[in-house]
N, C-alpha and C positions, 0 to 999 in steps of 0.2 A: 257433459249432456245438461243441457238447462232448458226446461220447458213448463208451461202451464198445464199441469194434469187438468184443472178445471174447465179447459176448453177444447178437450178433445171432440173430433165431431163424431166417429163411429163409435160412440161410448156404450151403446147396448144394442146388441141385435135380439129384439123380441122374440121369445118363444125358443129361445137357445137353454141348453142344460144348466141350470142355475145352482144344484146341489153342492152344499159344500164338501170337503174332503173329509173321507173318513177319520175317525179320530185316532185311529191306528195308525196312520200316516205320520210320518215326521213333517213337523210344520218349520218352515223357515222362520227364522227370527233375528232381529237386530242384536248384535252383540252388547253394545251400549246406547240407553236411549235417555234423553233429558227432556221433561215436560216442564212447560211454565205457562200459567194463565197470561193472555195477551190483555193487555191494558192500554195499548196505545193504537189499537186500530190498523188500518193499512189494507191494503191488497190481499186476499187470499192466494196464495202460490205455493207451488211446490218445485224444488230443484233438486238435481239428482247429478251427484258427481263422485267419481271413485267410491262408491260404495257409502257415500255419506247422503243422507237425504234430510232436506231442511224443509218444514213445513212452517210457514207463518199464516197467523190469523185464520186457523182451519177450526171451523165448529165441529161437533160430534156429527152431525148430519153430513157434512163435507168428507170428515174422515170416512164414515160408512160407504158414502157414494163412491168414494175412491178405492176403498177396500173390496166392495162387493160389486163394482161396476153397474151400478143402478141409477135411476133417475127418482126425481122425487115422488112421483106418483105410484112408486112401487114401495113406499115405506107404511108402516102400520106401527103403532105404539110409540114409545119412546117417551123420555121425560121431559119436563116444563123447558129445562135449558138444551133442548135439543139444537135449538138455532141462536141461543143469546151468549152461551160460554164459548169463547174463543181460545185455542192454545198455539202456542209457539214450541214446535217441537224438533228436536236435532237429534238423528240416530244415526249409527255406523254399523254396516255389516262387519264380521271378524276378519274377511280376507279383503276388504276394500275394493273387491272388483265392481265394475260397472252394473248397475240394476236395470234389468229391462221392466217394461211396462208390467208384464205379467208377475214377474218376481217383486216389484213394488207391491202390487196388489196383495199378494200372499203376506208380505210382510207386515202390510197395515192391518189386515186381518187378524195376524198374531198379536201385534202391538194392541189392538182394541181388546182383545181377549184377555191379555195378561195385565195391562194396565188400567184398562178401564172396567173389566170385569163384565164386557159385553157377551150376552147369551142371546142368539136369536135362532129362528127357524122358518123356513120356506112353506108358503102355502100358495095354491092357486086358487083365486077368488074370481068370482064372475063379476065384471064391472064394466063401465062404460069405455069403448073403444071406437076407433075410426077405422074403418076400411079404406085404402087409397086405391082407387080404380079409375079406370080408363074413361072420360066423360063421352058423352054422346058422338061428339065430331071428332074425336080421335085425340091422340097425345100430340102436343106442340114442342117436344124436346127435340133438340139437335144432336145427332149420333156425335159423339165425341171423337177427337183427333188422338188415337193410339200413341201418337209420339209425344203427348203432353203427359206430364206427370198428374196424376187423380188428386183433386183438392176440393174442398167445399169451405166457402166463407161466409159467415153470417154476422151482420153489424146492425145493430138498433140505434138509432138516435132520434128522439123524441117520437114524433108520430110517422117516422119512417123506419120500416123493416127491410132489410136487403140481403137475400140469400144468392149466391154465386156457386153453382157447380160447373166444375171443369173435368170433363173425362170420368166422370162419377155413375156409380150404380144407384137405381132407383131406392135402394135401400138406404142410402146417405140421406136422401130426401126424407124418407118416412122416420127415420131415427131422429133427425132435426125438428120435423114436425111434431113427434111425440113429446119432445122437451118443450116446445113452445106451446102445445096446447095442453099440456099438463095430462095427457090421456095416451095410452098406447096407439100408435098408428101402425097398422098393418099392412104391407104391400101386397095388395091382391091384383096389380097391373098387368101381372105376366110379362111385362118388359124386361128383355134380357139385354146384355151389353153395358156400355157406358154412354153417359148422355153430358151435353152442356146445357145450362139454363139458368135465368135470371128470374128470380121471384122477388117482386116487391110489393109491401102491404103496409097498411096502419095497425100497429099491435094494439090500439087502443081507439078503434073508429069511433066516430061522433059526428055531429051535423056539420062539423066545419073541416072532416077530412078530405084530404086531396087524394088520397089513396085508398083502394079498397080494403075490406078484411081480408083476413088470410085464407078463409073459405073460397070467397070470390076470386081472389088472386090466383089459387091455385087451379081454379076451372078455367079462367080466362085467359091467364099467362101460359099455363103449363098443359091445359087440355087434359086434366085429371081431375078427380072428385074426390072430396072426404066425405065419406058415408056413415053416419054414425049408426053405431051396432053395440050390441052386447057381446062380451067375449072373455076368455080367460085372460087374466092377469098376474104374472108371476109376482108375489108380495113378499117381502122381507118383514117378518114380524119380529120385534125387538120385544124380548122376553124379560130382560132385565140388564142394568147398566149402571155405574156409578161414576162420580168425578174423580179423576185420577189423583193420586198425590204426587206433589210437584218436588223436582230434584234437579 
Protein backbone atom coordinates (compact mmCIF):
# COMPACT_ATOMS: atom_id res chain seq x y z
CA UNK A 1 0.00 0.00 0.00
CA UNK A 2 1.72 3.12 -1.19
CA UNK A 3 -0.04 6.46 -1.36
CA UNK A 4 0.26 10.16 -0.61
CA UNK A 5 -1.66 11.05 2.49
CA UNK A 6 -1.26 14.71 1.58
CA UNK A 7 -3.38 14.50 -1.54
CA UNK A 8 -6.50 12.83 -0.16
CA UNK A 9 -9.52 14.42 -1.80
CA UNK A 10 -12.19 14.04 0.86
CA UNK A 11 -9.96 15.02 3.73
CA UNK A 12 -12.47 16.85 5.87
CA UNK A 13 -16.23 16.70 6.16
CA UNK A 14 -16.91 20.05 7.81
CA UNK A 15 -19.33 19.96 10.69
CA UNK A 16 -18.44 16.38 11.63
CA UNK A 17 -17.74 15.49 15.24
CA UNK A 18 -14.05 16.15 15.78
CA UNK A 19 -13.66 15.53 19.50
CA UNK A 20 -10.60 13.58 20.60
CA UNK A 21 -11.09 10.10 22.12
CA UNK A 22 -11.47 9.78 25.86
CA UNK A 23 -8.20 9.57 27.77
CA UNK A 24 -9.56 6.41 29.38
CA UNK A 25 -9.51 4.60 26.05
CA UNK A 26 -6.43 2.70 25.00
CA UNK A 27 -4.58 4.66 22.33
CA UNK A 28 -2.94 2.77 19.44
CA UNK A 29 0.79 3.33 19.27
CA UNK A 30 3.75 2.33 17.13
CA UNK A 31 6.05 -0.30 18.62
CA UNK A 32 9.25 1.33 17.32
CA UNK A 33 9.70 4.93 16.14
CA UNK A 34 12.76 6.62 14.63
CA UNK A 35 12.78 10.41 14.12
CA UNK A 36 15.46 12.49 12.40
CA UNK A 37 15.49 16.12 11.33
CA UNK A 38 15.28 16.35 7.54
CA UNK A 39 18.17 18.34 6.07
CA UNK A 40 17.89 17.20 2.45
CA UNK A 41 14.46 18.51 1.48
CA UNK A 42 12.39 16.58 -1.05
CA UNK A 43 8.70 15.85 -1.40
CA UNK A 44 6.54 15.43 1.67
CA UNK A 45 5.05 11.94 1.44
CA UNK A 46 3.83 8.99 3.46
CA UNK A 47 4.24 5.31 2.59
CA UNK A 48 2.42 2.49 4.37
CA UNK A 49 3.39 -1.16 3.94
CA UNK A 50 2.99 -4.17 6.28
CA UNK A 51 2.75 -2.14 9.45
CA UNK A 52 5.65 0.14 8.56
CA UNK A 53 4.99 3.84 8.15
CA UNK A 54 7.59 6.06 6.49
CA UNK A 55 7.11 9.84 6.51
CA UNK A 56 9.55 11.98 4.57
CA UNK A 57 10.09 15.73 4.97
CA UNK A 58 7.02 16.14 7.19
CA UNK A 59 6.60 19.39 9.11
CA UNK A 60 4.75 19.59 12.41
CA UNK A 61 1.82 21.18 10.57
CA UNK A 62 1.73 18.28 8.14
CA UNK A 63 1.84 15.73 10.95
CA UNK A 64 -1.00 17.44 12.82
CA UNK A 65 -3.06 17.77 9.65
CA UNK A 66 -2.68 14.05 9.02
CA UNK A 67 -3.28 12.98 12.60
CA UNK A 68 -6.35 15.15 13.13
CA UNK A 69 -7.67 15.22 9.55
CA UNK A 70 -7.94 19.01 9.35
CA UNK A 71 -7.10 21.79 6.93
CA UNK A 72 -4.89 24.83 7.41
CA UNK A 73 -7.71 27.20 8.33
CA UNK A 74 -8.58 24.96 11.30
CA UNK A 75 -5.30 25.67 13.12
CA UNK A 76 -4.79 28.09 15.99
CA UNK A 77 -1.55 28.67 17.87
CA UNK A 78 1.61 26.69 17.41
CA UNK A 79 5.37 27.32 17.59
CA UNK A 80 7.47 29.43 15.23
CA UNK A 81 8.85 26.20 13.70
CA UNK A 82 5.40 24.81 12.80
CA UNK A 83 6.22 25.04 9.07
CA UNK A 84 10.01 25.34 9.04
CA UNK A 85 11.29 22.20 10.78
CA UNK A 86 10.77 18.98 8.83
CA UNK A 87 11.32 15.41 9.92
CA UNK A 88 11.91 11.97 8.45
CA UNK A 89 10.05 9.39 10.52
CA UNK A 90 10.10 5.61 10.32
CA UNK A 91 7.71 3.67 12.54
CA UNK A 92 6.62 0.05 12.88
CA UNK A 93 3.56 -1.49 14.48
CA UNK A 94 3.99 -4.49 16.77
CA UNK A 95 1.99 -6.91 14.61
CA UNK A 96 3.27 -5.63 11.24
CA UNK A 97 -0.32 -5.70 9.96
CA UNK A 98 -1.53 -3.39 7.19
CA UNK A 99 -2.53 0.05 8.49
CA UNK A 100 -5.77 1.65 7.33
CA UNK A 101 -6.22 5.41 6.94
CA UNK A 102 -8.19 5.59 10.22
CA UNK A 103 -5.54 3.57 12.08
CA UNK A 104 -2.78 5.70 10.59
CA UNK A 105 -4.35 8.90 11.89
CA UNK A 106 -4.77 7.44 15.39
CA UNK A 107 -1.14 6.26 15.41
CA UNK A 108 0.09 9.70 14.34
CA UNK A 109 -1.90 11.36 17.14
CA UNK A 110 -0.24 9.09 19.69
CA UNK A 111 3.19 9.74 18.16
CA UNK A 112 2.62 13.50 18.38
CA UNK A 113 1.61 13.23 22.03
CA UNK A 114 4.47 10.93 23.04
CA UNK A 115 7.39 12.30 21.01
CA UNK A 116 6.41 15.95 20.44
CA UNK A 117 4.55 16.42 23.72
CA UNK A 118 1.63 17.82 21.74
CA UNK A 119 -1.35 19.02 23.76
CA UNK A 120 -4.39 20.41 21.97
CA UNK A 121 -8.05 21.18 22.46
CA UNK A 122 -10.99 21.88 20.16
CA UNK A 123 -12.94 25.11 19.98
CA UNK A 124 -15.86 26.15 17.82
CA UNK A 125 -15.11 29.69 16.68
CA UNK A 126 -17.12 32.11 14.58
CA UNK A 127 -15.29 32.92 11.39
CA UNK A 128 -15.54 33.63 7.69
CA UNK A 129 -17.17 30.81 5.74
CA UNK A 130 -18.66 30.36 2.31
CA UNK A 131 -22.03 28.78 1.63
CA UNK A 132 -22.12 26.86 -1.65
CA UNK A 133 -25.59 27.49 -3.06
CA UNK A 134 -27.39 27.03 -6.38
CA UNK A 135 -27.09 30.11 -8.60
CA UNK A 136 -30.10 31.95 -10.07
CA UNK A 137 -30.26 29.98 -13.33
CA UNK A 138 -29.81 26.56 -11.74
CA UNK A 139 -26.95 24.04 -11.57
CA UNK A 140 -24.94 23.01 -14.62
CA UNK A 141 -23.65 19.74 -13.16
CA UNK A 142 -24.06 16.57 -15.23
CA UNK A 143 -25.57 13.55 -13.49
CA UNK A 144 -22.80 11.01 -12.99
CA UNK A 145 -22.62 7.56 -14.52
CA UNK A 146 -23.06 5.06 -11.65
CA UNK A 147 -20.98 2.49 -13.54
CA UNK A 148 -17.93 4.75 -13.15
CA UNK A 149 -15.77 4.88 -10.04
CA UNK A 150 -16.11 8.06 -7.97
CA UNK A 151 -13.08 10.32 -8.34
CA UNK A 152 -11.82 13.88 -8.23
CA UNK A 153 -8.60 15.32 -9.65
CA UNK A 154 -7.28 18.81 -9.03
CA UNK A 155 -4.21 20.24 -10.74
CA UNK A 156 -2.72 23.73 -10.67
CA UNK A 157 -0.08 24.83 -13.16
CA UNK A 158 0.79 28.50 -13.31
CA UNK A 159 -2.35 30.53 -13.94
CA UNK A 160 -4.61 27.55 -14.55
CA UNK A 161 -6.38 25.48 -11.96
CA UNK A 162 -8.42 22.51 -13.16
CA UNK A 163 -10.76 20.34 -11.10
CA UNK A 164 -12.47 17.33 -12.65
CA UNK A 165 -15.15 15.47 -10.70
CA UNK A 166 -16.32 12.07 -11.90
CA UNK A 167 -19.50 10.57 -10.45
CA UNK A 168 -18.80 12.53 -7.26
CA UNK A 169 -21.09 14.04 -4.59
CA UNK A 170 -21.17 17.83 -4.23
CA UNK A 171 -19.48 17.67 -0.83
CA UNK A 172 -16.30 16.59 -2.64
CA UNK A 173 -16.46 19.92 -4.45
CA UNK A 174 -17.09 21.91 -1.26
CA UNK A 175 -14.24 20.13 0.52
CA UNK A 176 -11.68 20.97 -2.17
CA UNK A 177 -12.99 24.53 -2.45
CA UNK A 178 -12.45 24.86 1.32
CA UNK A 179 -8.80 24.00 0.84
CA UNK A 180 -8.36 26.35 -2.14
CA UNK A 181 -10.07 29.30 -0.43
CA UNK A 182 -8.57 28.65 3.05
CA UNK A 183 -12.05 28.98 4.54
CA UNK A 184 -14.80 26.45 5.22
CA UNK A 185 -17.18 25.94 2.30
CA UNK A 186 -20.50 24.52 3.48
CA UNK A 187 -22.63 22.67 0.96
CA UNK A 188 -26.09 24.26 1.03
CA UNK A 189 -27.05 23.32 -2.52
CA UNK A 190 -29.43 20.58 -1.46
CA UNK A 191 -28.18 18.57 -4.44
CA UNK A 192 -28.25 14.83 -3.85
CA UNK A 193 -26.65 12.08 -5.87
CA UNK A 194 -23.37 12.14 -7.79
CA UNK A 195 -22.25 14.37 -10.64
CA UNK A 196 -19.60 15.03 -13.28
CA UNK A 197 -18.05 18.47 -13.59
CA UNK A 198 -15.01 20.34 -14.86
CA UNK A 199 -13.96 23.59 -13.22
CA UNK A 200 -11.22 25.77 -14.73
CA UNK A 201 -10.00 28.97 -13.05
CA UNK A 202 -7.01 31.23 -12.49
CA UNK A 203 -5.62 30.73 -8.94
CA UNK A 204 -4.02 34.20 -9.08
CA UNK A 205 -6.21 36.30 -11.38
CA UNK A 206 -4.87 39.58 -12.77
CA UNK A 207 -5.11 41.88 -15.77
CA UNK A 208 -3.49 39.29 -18.06
CA UNK A 209 -5.58 36.32 -16.92
CA UNK A 210 -7.22 34.18 -19.56
CA UNK A 211 -9.25 32.21 -17.01
CA UNK A 212 -11.79 33.56 -14.50
CA UNK A 213 -11.42 33.73 -10.73
CA UNK A 214 -12.61 30.68 -8.83
CA UNK A 215 -15.74 32.57 -7.73
CA UNK A 216 -16.71 33.44 -11.31
CA UNK A 217 -15.81 29.97 -12.56
CA UNK A 218 -18.02 28.24 -9.98
CA UNK A 219 -20.98 30.39 -11.01
CA UNK A 220 -20.49 30.38 -14.79
CA UNK A 221 -19.28 26.81 -15.25
CA UNK A 222 -21.14 24.94 -12.51
CA UNK A 223 -24.25 27.07 -11.98
CA UNK A 224 -23.43 27.37 -8.29
CA UNK A 225 -22.42 30.33 -6.13
CA UNK A 226 -20.05 30.97 -3.22
CA UNK A 227 -21.83 33.21 -0.74
CA UNK A 228 -19.66 34.83 1.97
CA UNK A 229 -21.13 34.39 5.45
CA UNK A 230 -20.18 34.09 9.11
CA UNK A 231 -20.40 30.66 10.67
CA UNK A 232 -18.90 28.12 13.06
CA UNK A 233 -15.39 26.82 12.34
CA UNK A 234 -14.12 23.78 14.23
CA UNK A 235 -10.62 24.86 15.31
CA UNK A 236 -7.78 22.80 16.77
CA UNK A 237 -5.91 24.95 19.29
CA UNK A 238 -2.30 23.98 19.96
CA UNK A 239 -1.68 24.40 23.70
CA UNK A 240 1.90 23.18 23.85
CA UNK A 241 4.42 21.24 21.78
CA UNK A 242 8.20 20.70 21.74
CA UNK A 243 10.82 19.51 19.29
CA UNK A 244 11.33 15.75 19.51
CA UNK A 245 14.59 14.15 20.55
CA UNK A 246 16.18 12.32 17.60
CA UNK A 247 16.96 8.62 17.61
